[in-house]
C-alpha positions as CSV (number, residue, x, y, z in Angstrom):
1,M,68.0,37.6,139.3
2,G,68.8,35.1,142.1
3,A,66.9,35.1,145.5
4,I,68.1,34.3,148.9
5,S,66.4,33.6,152.2
6,L,68.0,35.8,155.0
7,K,67.5,35.4,158.7
8,M,68.2,38.4,160.7
9,P,67.8,39.5,164.4
10,D,64.6,41.2,164.9
11,D,66.3,44.4,166.0
12,L,68.5,44.5,162.8
13,L,65.5,43.8,160.6
14,E,63.4,46.6,162.2
15,T,66.2,49.0,162.0
16,S,66.9,48.1,158.3
17,G,63.2,48.6,157.6
18,R,63.1,52.1,159.3
19,C,66.3,53.2,157.4
20,A,64.9,52.0,154.2
21,E,61.6,54.0,154.9
22,V,63.6,57.1,155.4
23,L,65.5,56.7,152.2
24,R,62.2,55.7,150.4
25,L,63.5,52.3,149.4
26,S,62.1,48.9,149.8
27,R,63.8,46.9,152.6
28,A,65.1,44.4,149.9
29,E,66.7,47.5,147.9
30,Y,68.3,48.8,151.1
31,I,69.8,45.4,151.9
32,R,71.0,44.9,148.3
33,R,72.7,48.2,148.5
34,A,74.3,47.4,151.8
35,V,75.7,44.2,150.3
36,E,77.0,46.0,147.2
37,R,78.7,48.6,149.5
38,M,80.3,45.8,151.6
39,N,81.5,44.1,148.4
40,R,83.2,47.4,147.1
41,E,84.8,48.0,150.6
42,T,86.1,44.4,150.7
43,R,87.4,44.6,147.2
44,A,89.2,47.9,148.1
45,R,90.7,46.3,151.3
46,L,91.9,43.4,149.4
47,R,93.4,45.5,146.6
48,A,95.1,47.7,149.4
49,G,96.6,44.8,151.0
50,R,97.8,43.3,147.8
51,L,99.4,46.7,146.9
52,A,101.1,46.9,150.3
53,E,102.4,43.3,149.9
54,V,103.9,44.1,146.4
55,S,105.3,47.5,147.6
56,K,107.3,45.6,150.4
57,K,108.7,43.2,147.8
58,V,109.7,46.1,145.5
59,R,111.1,48.1,148.3
60,K,113.8,45.6,148.9
61,E,115.0,45.7,145.2
62,S,114.6,49.6,145.2
63,M,116.9,49.9,148.2
64,R,119.4,47.6,146.6
65,V,119.5,49.8,143.4
66,N,119.6,53.0,145.3
67,A,122.7,51.6,147.2
68,E,124.2,50.8,143.9
69,F,123.6,54.3,142.6
70,A,125.0,55.8,145.7
71,A,128.1,53.7,145.3
72,I,128.6,54.8,141.7
73,E,128.1,58.6,142.8
74,H,130.6,58.1,145.7
75,D,133.1,56.5,143.3
76,S,132.8,59.3,140.8
77,D,133.3,62.1,143.4
78,A,136.7,60.5,144.2
């Protein structure tokens, strides 16, 4: 396992320590879990962004196909 040195403002360090105590965790474990949670949230946001981007690309094609079907249905009604 790798190690890092982390500088934090005193108030953030103190708050993290108090929260870790309440959860009966070491401050290091508390911070590790916070980083893991942030990583999950970031990956989820990136995935959602990519999905939205792909959806926009597909939407144009879907609209074109729907228009073709509508034209076929309209022609068959005549």
